[in-house]
N, C-alpha and C positions, 0 to 999 in steps of 0.2 A: 405734553412737554416732559422730557426726561429730567431726572434729578441733576444731571451735569449742567444743563442749560438754566435750570431754576437757580442753582447755586451761583453760577456765573452772573446771571441777571441780578441776583441779590447783592453780590459783591460790587457790581457796577453801581447799583443804586446807593450803596454805602460809600462810594468814592474811589473804589479800587479799579484800576484798569491795567495793571501789569501783573502777570501771573507766571510763576516759575514751575509750578507742579500742581497736579490734581491727583487725589487718591480716590479710587472707586472701590467700595467695599460691597460685596454681594454674598448672600447666603446661598451659595451654589458650590458644586464640587470643583469646578474650574473657574478661574478668574473671568470676569465679564468686561469686555472693552466697550468704549463709547460707540454709539451708533454713528452712522455717517453724518447725520445732521449735527450732532454734538461735535464730531470731529471738525466739521467745517467752521462752526462758530468758535471753537477753541483755537483753531488755526488762525483766525482773524486777529487774535490777540497775541499768540506766540506759537508759530509753527514748530518750534523746537521744545515745546512744553514737555516736562517730564510727566509721564503717565504711569502711576503705580496702581496695579490691579491686585486686590486682596480678597480672599474668601474668609469666612468665619472659621474655616478649617486649616488656617495657616498656609494656604497656597498663595504665593506672591510672584507676580511678574512685573518687570519694569521695562518700559519702552520710552521712546520719545514719540511725540505726536507725528513727527515727520516720518518715522518708521511705520506707524500705523496708517498714515494718510500721506503718502509720498508726493502727490501732485496736487495738493490743496491750493485753492485760490485764496490768496491772502489780500485781495483788494487792490488798491491803487498801485502798490508796489509791483504787481504782476504785469503792469502795462509797460510797453517799450518806451 
């Protein structure tokens, strides 16, 4: 399980269910974005979530989840 899903799961167990942003920090040369499974789980809560990607070397990228995962399934709202 990736850190993003663990953090989301912990927040949910603590009573949070609305999210505006996630920050992902990695000790890499280039910012690291969430994997497909994490993108899907995050999209179920907020397909327009702000995703901030940061390295320990001050490289920063900012996206929306819908830019990273444009055709996410968001559950019941996807049905006609």
